[in-house]
C-alpha positions in Angstrom: 87.2 131.5 229.6 86.8 135.0 228.0 88.8 133.9 225.0 86.6 130.8 224.6 83.4 132.9 224.6 84.9 135.3 222.1 85.8 132.4 219.8 82.4 130.9 220.2 80.8 134.2 219.1 83.0 134.3 216.0 82.0 130.8 215.2 78.4 131.8 215.6 78.8 134.6 213.1 80.5 132.2 210.7 77.5 129.8 211.0 75.1 132.6 210.1 77.1 133.4 207.0 77.1 129.7 206.0 73.3 129.5 206.5 72.7 132.5 204.2 75.0 131.0 201.5 73.3 127.6 201.7 69.6 128.6 201.6 69.1 126.5 198.4 71.1 123.5 199.6 69.5 120.4 200.9 68.9 119.8 204.6 71.7 117.4 204.8 74.1 120.0 203.3 73.0 122.5 205.9 73.7 120.0 208.7 77.1 119.2 207.3 77.9 123.0 207.2 76.7 123.4 210.8 78.7 120.4 211.8 81.8 121.8 210.2 81.2 125.1 211.9 80.6 123.4 215.3 83.8 121.3 214.8 85.7 124.5 214.1 84.3 126.2 217.2 85.1 123.2 219.3 88.7 123.2 218.0 89.0 126.8 218.8 87.6 126.3 222.3 90.1 123.5 223.0 92.9 125.8 221.9 93.9 123.9 218.7 96.5 125.9 216.9 97.2 126.2 213.1 96.2 128.4 210.1 93.1 130.6 210.2 91.6 129.4 206.8 88.4 127.5 207.1 88.2 124.0 205.6 85.5 123.7 202.8 82.6 121.5 203.7 82.6 118.0 202.2 80.5 117.5 199.0 77.2 115.7 199.2 77.4 111.9 199.2 74.2 110.8 197.5 73.1 107.2 197.4 73.5 105.0 194.3 69.7 105.3 193.7 69.9 109.1 193.9 72.8 109.2 191.4 71.1 106.9 188.9 67.8 108.8 189.2 69.5 112.1 188.6 71.5 110.7 185.7 68.3 109.4 184.1 66.5 112.7 184.5 69.5 114.6 183.0 69.6 112.2 180.1 65.9 112.5 179.4 66.1 116.3 179.6 69.2 116.4 177.4 67.3 114.3 174.7 64.4 116.7 174.9 66.6 119.7 174.6 68.4 118.2 171.7 65.1 117.6 169.8 63.9 121.1 170.5 67.3 122.5 169.5 67.1 120.7 166.1 63.6 122.0 165.6 64.8 125.6 166.3 67.7 125.2 164.0 65.5 124.0 161.1 63.0 126.9 161.7 65.8 129.4 161.8 67.2 127.9 158.5 63.8 128.3 156.9 63.6 131.9 158.1 67.1 132.6 156.7 66.2 131.1 153.4 63.1 133.2 153.3 65.0 136.4 154.1 67.5 135.5 151.3 64.5 135.2 148.9 63.2 138.6 149.9 66.6 140.2 149.5 66.9 138.6 146.0 63.5 139.8 144.9 64.3 143.3 146.2 67.6 143.4 144.2 65.7 142.1 141.1 63.2 144.9 141.5 66.2 147.2 141.8 67.6 145.8 138.5 64.2 146.2 136.8 64.0 149.8 138.0 67.4 150.5 136.5 66.5 148.8 133.2 63.2 150.6 133.0 64.8 154.0 133.4 67.3 153.1 130.7 64.5 152.1 128.4 62.5 155.3 129.2 65.6 157.4 128.3 66.0 155.6 125.0 62.4 155.9 124.1 62.4 159.7 124.9 65.5 160.1 122.7 63.8 158.1 119.9 60.7 160.2 120.2 62.7 163.4 120.0 64.5 162.1 116.8 61.2 161.1 115.2 59.6 164.5 116.0 62.6 166.3 114.4 62.5 164.1 111.3 58.8 164.6 111.0 59.2 168.4 111.2 61.9 168.4 108.5 59.7 166.3 106.2 56.7 168.6 106.8 58.9 171.7 106.0 60.1 170.1 102.8 56.6 169.3 101.7 55.5 172.9 102.4 58.4 174.2 100.2 57.5 171.8 97.4 53.8 172.9 97.6 54.8 176.5 97.4 57.1 175.9 94.4 54.3 173.9 92.7 51.8 176.8 93.1 54.3 179.3 91.8 54.9 177.0 88.7 51.2 176.5 88.2 50.7 180.3 88.2 53.5 180.8 85.6 52.0 178.1 83.4 48.5 179.7 83.6 49.9 183.1 82.7 51.8 181.7 79.8 48.7 180.0 78.5 46.7 183.2 78.7 49.4 185.0 76.7 49.3 182.4 74.0 52.6 180.6 75.0 51.3 177.4 76.4 54.1 175.3 77.8 54.7 172.3 75.9 52.5 173.5 73.0 53.7 174.3 69.5 51.5 177.4 69.6 54.1 179.0 71.9 56.4 179.1 68.9 53.9 179.5 66.0 52.3 182.6 67.5 55.6 184.5 67.5 55.6 187.7 65.3 59.3 187.8 64.5 62.5 185.8 64.8 63.4 187.8 68.0 60.0 186.9 69.6 60.5 183.3 68.7 63.9 183.3 70.3 62.6 185.0 73.5 59.8 182.5 73.8 62.2 179.6 73.4 64.5 181.0 76.1 61.6 181.5 78.4 60.4 177.9 78.1 64.0 176.7 78.5 64.3 178.8 81.7 61.1 177.3 83.0 62.3 173.7 82.4 65.8 174.3 83.5 65.1 176.2 86.7 61.5 175.8 87.9 61.1 172.2 87.0 64.7 171.3 88.1 64.2 173.0 91.5 60.9 171.2 91.9 62.6 167.9 91.2 65.4 168.7 93.8 62.8 169.6 96.4 60.9 166.4 95.8 64.1 164.4 96.2 64.8 166.2 99.5 61.3 165.4 100.6 61.9 161.7 99.7 65.1 161.8 101.9 63.3 163.5 104.7 60.5 160.9 104.5 63.0 158.1 104.6 64.6 159.6 107.7 61.1 160.1 109.2 60.3 156.4 108.5 63.6 155.3 110.1 63.0 157.5 113.1 59.5 156.0 113.5 60.9 152.5 113.3 63.5 153.4 116.0 60.7 154.9 118.1 58.6 151.7 117.7 61.6 149.6 118.8 62.3 151.9 121.8 58.6 151.8 122.8 58.7 148.0 122.6 61.8 147.9 124.9 60.1 150.3 127.2 57.0 148.1 127.3 59.2 145.1 128.0 61.0 146.9 130.7 57.7 148.0 132.3 56.4 144.4 132.1 59.7 143.2 133.7 59.3 145.8 136.5 55.7 144.6 137.1 56.8 141.0 137.2 59.6 141.8 139.6 57.2 143.8 141.8 54.8 140.9 141.8 57.5 138.4 142.7 58.7 140.7 145.5 55.2 141.1 146.8 54.8 137.3 146.9 58.1 137.0 148.8 57.1 139.7 151.2 53.7 138.0 151.7 55.5 134.7 152.4 57.8 136.4 154.9 54.9 138.1 156.6 53.1 134.7 156.7 56.0 133.4 158.7 55.8 136.2 161.3 53.3 134.4 163.5 55.3 131.2 163.3 58.5 133.1 164.1 56.9 134.5 167.2 55.8 131.0 168.2 59.3 129.7 167.6 60.7 132.5 169.7 58.3 131.6 172.5 59.2 127.9 172.2 62.9 128.8 172.3 62.4 130.8 175.5 60.4 127.9 177.0 63.1 125.4 176.0 65.8 127.6 177.6 63.7 127.8 180.8 63.3 124.0 180.8 67.0 123.6 180.3 67.7 125.9 183.2 65.2 124.0 185.4 66.8 120.7 184.4 70.2 122.0 185.3 68.8 123.1 188.7 67.4 119.6 189.3 70.5 117.8 188.3 72.7 117.2 191.4 76.3 116.1 192.0 78.8 115.7 189.2 76.2 115.8 186.4 75.0 119.3 187.5 78.6 120.5 187.9 79.5 119.2 184.4 76.4 120.9 182.9 77.2 124.2 184.5 80.8 124.0 183.3 79.6 123.3 179.7 77.3 126.4 179.9 80.2 128.5 181.2 82.5 127.1 178.5 80.1 127.9 175.7 79.6 131.4 177.0 83.3 131.9 177.3 83.8 130.7 173.8 81.3 133.2 172.5 83.0 135.9 174.5 86.4 134.9 173.2 85.1 135.0 169.6 83.6 138.5 170.2 86.9 139.8 171.7 88.8 138.4 168.8 86.4 140.1 166.4 86.7 143.4 168.2 90.4 143.1 168.2 90.4 142.4 164.4 88.2 145.4 163.9 90.4 147.7 166.0 93.4 146.5 164.1 91.7 147.2 160.8 90.7 150.7 161.9 94.0 151.5 163.6 97.0 150.3 161.7 95.3 149.7 158.3 97.7 146.7 157.9 95.1 144.0 157.2 95.4 142.1 154.0 94.2 139.3 151.7 91.9 136.4 152.0 92.2 133.6 154.5 92.6 136.0 157.5 96.3 136.5 156.9 97.7 140.0 157.8 98.9 141.6 154.5 99.9 145.2 154.3 97.9 147.5 152.0 99.3 147.7 148.5 101.4 150.7 147.7 101.2 153.0 144.7 98.2 154.3 142.9 96.2 151.1 143.2 96.8 150.9 147.0 95.9 154.5 147.4 92.6 154.0 145.5 91.7 150.9 147.5 92.5 152.7 150.8 90.5 155.7 149.8 87.5 153.5 148.9 87.8 151.7 152.3 88.1 155.0 154.1 85.0 156.3 152.4 83.0 153.2 153.3 84.3 153.2 156.9 83.2 156.9 157.3 79.6 155.7 156.9 79.6 153.2 159.9 76.3 153.5 161.7 74.5 155.1 158.8 70.9 153.6 158.5 70.1 151.1 155.8 67.7 152.6 153.2 66.6 150.5 150.2 67.6 152.3 146.9 69.7 154.8 148.9 73.2 156.1 148.2 75.2 157.4 145.3 78.7 158.6 144.6 78.1 161.8 146.6 76.9 160.1 149.8 73.7 158.8 151.5 70.4 159.6 149.9 66.7 159.0 150.7 65.5 155.5 150.2 62.6 154.6 147.8 59.5 152.6 148.1 59.5 148.9 147.4 56.0 147.9 148.3 57.1 145.5 151.0 59.8 145.0 153.6 61.6 148.3 153.0 58.3 150.2 153.2 57.5 148.4 156.5 60.7 149.7 157.9 60.1 153.2 156.5 63.2 153.1 154.3 61.6 155.7 152.0 61.7 158.2 154.9 65.4 157.4 155.8 68.6 158.9 154.5 71.2 156.1 154.1 72.5 153.3 151.9 71.5 149.9 150.6 74.3 147.3 149.9 75.0 148.4 146.3 74.6 152.1 147.1 77.4 151.8 149.7 79.7 150.3 147.1 78.9 153.2 144.7 79.9 155.7 147.3 83.0 153.8 148.4 84.5 153.9 144.8 82.9 157.2 143.9 85.1 159.3 141.6 87.2 156.2 140.8 84.9 153.6 139.3 81.3 154.2 138.0 79.1 151.4 139.4 75.4 150.7 138.6 72.9 150.6 141.5 72.4 146.8 141.3 74.6 144.2 142.9 74.2 141.8 140.0 75.7 144.3 137.6 78.4 145.3 140.1 79.6 141.6 140.1 80.7 142.0 136.4 82.1 145.5 136.9 85.7 144.3 137.4 88.0 141.3 137.3 87.0 138.1 139.1 89.4 136.5 141.5 89.0 133.3 143.6 88.2 133.9 147.2 91.5 132.4 148.2 93.2 135.3 146.5 90.8 138.1 147.7 92.4 141.2 149.2 91.4 144.6 150.7 89.0 146.5 148.5 87.5 143.5 146.6 83.7 143.2 146.4 82.1 140.0 147.8 78.7 138.7 146.7 76.1 136.2 147.9 73.5 134.0 146.3 73.2 132.0 143.1 71.2 134.9 141.7 73.3 137.7 143.4 71.3 139.6 146.0 73.9 141.2 148.3 77.4 142.8 148.1 80.0 143.9 150.7 83.5 145.4 150.7 86.3 143.2 152.0 88.6 144.8 154.6 91.1 142.0 155.1 91.7 139.8 158.2 88.4 138.0 157.5 86.4 141.2 158.0 84.1 143.2 155.7 81.9 146.3 155.7 78.3 146.1 154.5 74.9 147.8 154.5 73.0 144.6 155.6 69.2 145.0 155.4 66.3 147.1 156.4 66.2 148.0 160.1 70.0 147.8 160.4 73.0 150.1 159.9 76.3 150.1 158.0 78.6 147.8 160.0 81.8 145.9 160.1 81.4 142.1 160.5 83.2 138.8 159.9 82.9 137.5 156.3 79.9 135.1 156.0 80.9 132.1 153.9 77.4 130.5 153.7 76.0 131.2 150.2 79.0 133.4 149.2 79.9 133.5 145.5 83.2 131.7 145.0 84.8 134.7 143.2 85.3 138.3 144.4 85.3 141.3 142.0 88.4 143.5 141.9 87.7 146.9 140.6 91.2 148.4 140.7 94.6 146.7 140.4 
C-alpha cells in the first residue's frame, strides 16, 4: 500500500508538469494529457512492469470541418502574406535603386571636384606664364625707350653743333679733310651702333610681345576650362542635391514600409499560431528551415572570411580556392590586400583616404553631410583602393577613372587583388579577395568590411592593376 501511495504522488507531480507545459493547448489536449497521466498512475498502482520512459500523448484528432476551416484560414493568410511580401520587395527595390542613384551622383561630384582642381592648377600655371611674359615685354619696352631717348639726345647735340644727322651740312661745314673724315666716322658710328642696337631691341620687344600674346591665349583657354569645370561641378552638385532630396522624400515612405513589414510579420506569426494540426507543424518547420538556411549561409561566409584571413590561400573568380601568385606580382597583390585588410572597421568618410592612410572626409551637401562624414577620419570606396595600392600604383580619387587604370579582365577570370565595379555609370569600387569575397568601404554610416561579392549591377569586367 505504501508503494502505491508513493507511485501515486509521483504521478501527481508528473501531471502538474504536464499542466504547466500545456497551458496554451486546447481543453481536449489537457484532458488527454491528464488521461495519459492517470493511465500511467493506474498502471503503476496495479504493479505493471516495463521501462520507465513515459509514452508521448496522442496528437489531436480534429474533425474534418476543423481541418478544412484551418486549411482555408492558412491559405487565406498565406495569400495575404504573399501580396505584402511582393509589395515590400518592390519597395525595397525602389529604395535600392534610389541609393544607387545617390552613390552615382556622389561619385560624379567627386569626379567634378578632381577635374575642377586640375583646371584650377592649369589656370594658375597659365596665369604665371602670362605674368612672366608680360614682365619681359615691359622690360624690353623700357630698354627701347631708354635707347631712343639717348639717340634723340645725341641727334639734338649734333644738330646744335652743325652736324645734323642725315643733312649734307654735316659734311659741308667741315673745316678740313680731317674734320670731314671725323664727321663721317661719327655719323657711321651712330648708324652702325645706335640705330642697329635700337633695331635689335625693337625685334626683341616684338618677340616678347608674341610670347605675351601666346601666354594670354593660353591663359584664356585655361580660364575657359576652369569655367567649364566649375560649371560641371555646379551641375554635379545640383544633380546630387536632387538625388538627396528624392532620397529624403522617401524617408517617410521607408518608415511606413518598415512599419508595414513589422505588422505583416506579426500577422504571419498570429496566423501560424492559429493554424493547427499538420498545417501549423509544416509552417513552423518552414520557418525553422529558412532560419537554418540563413544561419548556414552566415557560417559559410564566416568560414570563408576566416580562411581568407588565416591561410591567404584564396584565389580567382567563381569561388574556387587558388593560391596567391608568387613572385613580384603576387607580393604586390598580397601587400595591397594586407593594407586594405588592416583598415577593417575604419569608418566610411566621403572623400576620405589617400596613399598614406585614412583622412578627414569632405562635405557633399547631402547624404555624407547628414552622417557627419566631414567630421570623420576614414575612407570612401575609391580612397580605400588608393591606400591599398599606395606606393605601387597611383590612382585618382574617382572610381570611374580607377576602372581604366589597369587591364580589364572578364569576371570569370578575376583573381585576388583585382578591382570590381558597379553601375552603368560607375559609382562604386571594391577589392576582390578570392573565394567570392571582397573588401569595400560601402557607404556613409558604415565601416570598411569584408562581404560576399554582390553580382547585381556589377560591371562585367574587373580591373587588374598589377600582373
